[in-house]
N, C-alpha and C positions, 0 to 999 in steps of 0.2 A: 789400719791393719787389714780391713776388708779389701781396700784397693790393691794392696800388695799381694794379698791372697789370690785375688782374681787374676792379677797379672801373671803370677807364678803357676797357676793351674792351666793345664791343657784341656781340662774336661769341662770348664765353665766358660760360656761365651762372654764377650766383653760387656754385653748388656744382659743382666740376669735378674729374674725375680728373686726377691729376698728368700722366699721359701726354697727355691732351687739351690741357692747358695748354701743355706743351712743344711740341706740334705746331702750335700757333697762333703760335709765334715767327715774326715777319716774315721773309720771305726765302725763297729756293728751297731745294731739297734740297742737302745738302752732297755734293760729288763723292765723298767717302769713304764716304758712306752711314751714318754713325753719329751724325749730329746734324742737327737741323732748323734751317734759317735760315743766314744768312751771318755773323751776328755771332758773335764769339768773346770774350765778356765776361770780363775778369779777375776772379778770385775769390781772396781771401787766406785761407789756412789756417795753423794752427800745427802745428809738428812736436811729437812726443811728448817730446823732450828726454831720452830714456833714456840716451844716451851723451855728451851735451854740452849746452851752453846751448840753450834753445828758440829756434828761428828761425821767421820768418813767410814762407811760401811763396806766391808769386804763381802760381796755377794758372789754368786757363781753363775756360769752360763746355764747350768741345769735349773737353778732357781728361776732364772729369767724365762726359760723355755716352759716352765711350769704354767705360766700364763697362757701359752698356746694350748697346752693340754686341757686346762680348766675351761677355756673358751668353748671347747667342744661340748662341755657339759651344760653350760648355761648362757653362753654368749651368742652373738649373731654375726660374727665376722665371716662365716661361711655363706651368709645370705648374699646371692648375686646382686640383689637390688641395693645393697649397702656398698658403695663404691668410694666415698671420700670421707676423710677424717680431718677435723680441725682441732689442734691441740694448743693449749696455752700454758700447760704445766711445764716447769723447767726440766729440760732433758738431762740435766746433770743429776737429777734425783731418780731413784729406781722406778717409781710409779710413772713419771713422765716419759722415761725411755721404754721400759718393759711393756707398759700397757698402751701407750700412745704413739710409739714409734715402731718398736719391734713387732708387736702383735699385728697391727694392720698391714705392715709391710710384708709380713710372713704370708698373709692372705692376698697379697697383690693389690691392696687398696692404695689410693692416692692420698698422701698425707700433706696437709698444710700446717706449717709451724708458725705460730704467732707468739713470740716470746715477750710480750708486754702485758702484764696482768693489770690492766686498767679496764674497769667495767664498761666504760663508754666506748673504748676502742674495740673491746671484745664484741660488744653488741653490733657495732658496724661491721666487724669481720664476719660474724655469723650471717648477717643479712646479705652481705656481698658474696661470700663464697657459697652459701647454701649447702653446708656439709651434711652428710648423713649421720656422722658420728661426732658428738661433742662431749668432752670430758672436762669438768670444771668443779669449782667449789660450790657449796650450798649458797654462799653469798652471791656468787656470779649468777646462778640461776634465779635467785630472788630478784636481782636487779633486772635481768633480761625480761623476765615474765611480767614485771610490773612497769616496764618502760613504755612510754607513749609511742615510741618508735615502732612497736609491733602492732599497733592498732590497725585492724583490717588486713594484716599480713597473713598469708597462707604459710603455715609452718609444717606442711605435710612432708617437706624434704627431710625433716628430722626423724631418724629411725632408731637411734641408739644414744640415749641421754644418760650420762652418769655423773654422780657427785660422790665425793669421798665420805667415809664413815664418820659423820658428825651427828650429834643428837639432833633430831628434827621431830617436832611435834606432829602428831597425826593430822590435826586440822590444817597445819601449815602445808604439809606435802600434798594433802588432798586438794587444797586450793590451787597449788601450782599445777597439779595434774588436770584440774578442771580447766584452767586457762589454756593448757596445751591442747586439750580436746576441742575447746571452742575455736582454736586456730587451725583445726584440721590435722593436728599431729596424731598419728596412728598408734603411738606408744606412750609409755609412762616414764617418769624419772626413776632410774635404777640407782640404788645406793650400794656402794661397794666398801668393804672394810679391808684394810691392809696397811702396811708400813714398809719403809725401805728395808728394815731388818727382816721382813718376812715375805715380801711381795704380797700377793693377794691371798687373803684368808677366807673371805666369804663374799658373796654377791647375790643380790636379789635376782629373781627370775620373773619375767613377765607372765609366764604360765602359772607360777606359784608365788603370787605377789602378796606380801604383807607390808603395807606402806611404811610403817614406822621402824621396820627391821632392816638390817643389812643382809638378810637372807640366811641360808644355811651354810655352814662351813663346807668347803670343797672336799672331794674324795682325797684321801691320804693326809688330810689336815685334822689334827686332834685339838679340840678346844676344851680347856678347863676353866671354871669360874671359881676362884679361891678367895677365902677370907683374907682380908688385908694383913700382910706380914706373916702369913702361915702357908703351909702346903695342904690345908684342909679345904675340901670342896664344899661349896655352899649347896643348899637345896635348890631344886628347880624353881625359877622365878625370882630367886634372891640375888641381889646385886653384890658383885665382888670384882676382884681384879681378873682381867682376861689374860690367860696364859695359853700359849700355842706351841704345839709340836708339828713341824711341817717340813717337807722337802725344800720349801722356799726359805728356810731359816738361814740367816747370815752365818758366815764362818766366825765373824767377830768384828769389833771396831778396829780400824787400822791404827796400830801403835798405841793401843789403849786397852790393856788387859784388865785393868781395874773396872772400867765401864762394862767390858764384855762379861766379866764374872758376875756383875750385879744383874745383868739382863738375862743371861742364860744359866739355868740351874738344872741339875739332875734331880728328878723326883723319885718317889718310892717305886714307881713302875719301871724304873731304869731308863726312861726316856729323858732327853733334854727338852726343856720347855723354855720359851722366851717369855719373860714377864713384861708385858706390854706397857704397864702403867695406865692402861685404860680401864675404866669401870664399865661393867655391863652385866647382862643376865641372859639366860636362855629359857625359852618357854618349853612346854611339854612336847611340842612338835619339832623341837630342835632349831628354831629360829633364834638368831643372835640379835640382841638389842644393845645399842651403845648408850651409856648414861653420862659419861664425862671422863675426866682425868683424875687420877689419884692426887696429882699435884694441886688440884683445885679444892682439896679437902684440907681445911685449916682448923686448928684447935685454939680457942681463946684461953685467956688466963684462968677463966672459971671452969674450963674443961668442956665447954660447949663446942660441938662440931659444927663448923660453918662451911657449907658446901656452896661455893659461889655460883655454879651453874643453875642452882635453884632460883637465884635472883634473876639471872638472865632469862630463864624460861618464863618466869612470871611477866617480866617487862616486855618480852616478845609478843605477848597477847595484846598489847596496845596497838591499835590500828595506826599505822604510820611509822612504826619502829622497824628499821631495816636490819640493824645489827646492834647487839649490846654485849658488853664484856665487863665483868666485875673482878676487881683485884683487891687484895688486902694490903695495907700499909703497916709496917712495923717501925717503931722508933729505933734509932740507931743504938745498938748494944743491948736490945731487949728482944725477947722471944714472943711476948704477947702481942695480940693484934691491936693496933691503935684505931684504925679506921677502915671502912670499906668504901672504895671508890667505884662508881659505876660510870662507864663510858657508853654513850649512846649515839648512834647515827640515825637521823630521821630522814624519811623520804622527802625530798625537796618540794614535792607538790602536796604534801599532807597538811591539813589544818593543824595538826599537832605541832608543826614547826614553830608557830608563834607561842612563846611562853612555855616551850617544851620542858625545860628543867623543873619549873614549878609544878606542871601537870604530872610529870613523872614522879616527883617527890611525894605529891599527894596520893597518887596511885599506890606507890610502894608502902606508904604509911597505912593505907586501908587494906592492903592485900598480902603483906608479908609479916611474919613474926618479928618481934622486936630485935632478935639477934641477927636477922638478915636484912634489916633496913639499912640502905646505904647512907653513909655520912656525907658523902660528896657526890654530886651528879655532874658529869662533864659532857656537854653536848659538842660533838665533833662534826665538822663538815664532811669528813671522810675518815673512816676507820682505817688505821694502819694495817697493812696486810703483808704476809710473807710472800716470797716468790711463787709459792704454790697456791696463793689465794686464801690462805687461812688467816684468822685474826692474829696479829703479832702481839702476843701477850708480853713478850720481853720488852717491847717498846712501851707498852702501857704501864708495865710495872715501874719502869724508870720514871715516867711522868708522875705516877701516883706517889712514889717515894719522895720526889722533889716537892710536890704540893703538900704532902703530909708534914714536912719539916718547916714549911714557910707560911701556910695558910691555916686558919682555924675557923672556916666558914662552912655552912651546910650545903651550899650550892655554888658551883663554879662553872662559868661558861667560857669555853675557849674555841678558837678557830685554827 
């Protein structure tokens, strides 16, 4: 579309900056000031499918341009020293395109696209290209900053480092920032929260930095934290479902009105809010913190609430654990939880590697309450990931269900 638009226009040169192209969009300035022109063209993106079937989201050009407006508030794209960007996120998803293609091109940056989400290949690409901007998953940064390949390497070329809104312990992110500083990096890891259905909701600022938070919601973005299954807001600091009203909200899921109505609901204040399914809380200063997913809250036959991320958080404290993921198994035809299976990926150079399953089993026994102790521990050479670099819980759930039906042992090792 862009090629034909350029060819048809007499006002845009054959070679044009992305920013100049956008500003030639017919129409007057938007009253909101974050998009040129009056048209709000629908654009379809795919979700990552990390916690369910992949859906197709009908977004708009105005929502995508909201990223440009928000970058003026807390971003660094206008910094003349920031010139190159390297992206690994899939460009068919909204975050991959809007934040990693559209936004840097708007500011005239050079964009390198590396569409293979393999940590070793990503590591090589960063060290070869030496980009100023890198956006990736938490797992990718964990691998890169603990890789022997960066030993003695000057990382001062890194100026804008972003990972998506996943729960990250304070000690963990402080350690990664310490490693960056030791390698000459002048900035810190910035955490951003958003989703294809909303584009960007909140982002940290280097000037107003709270390490374990995803930052404050952007202007024009309203965030509510609600009690599960209700429209009742929780108190400050209390965890609940994150619900968002924003100009970046999708029009709906393509050809799926049922899923759309579950996600977007009109509240008592007359506004439409998107129910994200993410758990989080806000502190008194207005910073947003991510706690996990509603889908990760399970209820046993006795009525006990089992929140599997609590298992992952505890196991992540073990030196040598790169990633962990806990899922529950249910016998066919029953609703009660049968077993909890914990998948763990160990740093290949860690002493924990030898006899890892037994060591982790003992650690869980000593540090977790009875109802959170995993029944099975699976040591993986490599955690399965989605195209956007997040843990593929769908894949792990299938493995867990298969094992639950066939095995009755407390520890399983697979490769």
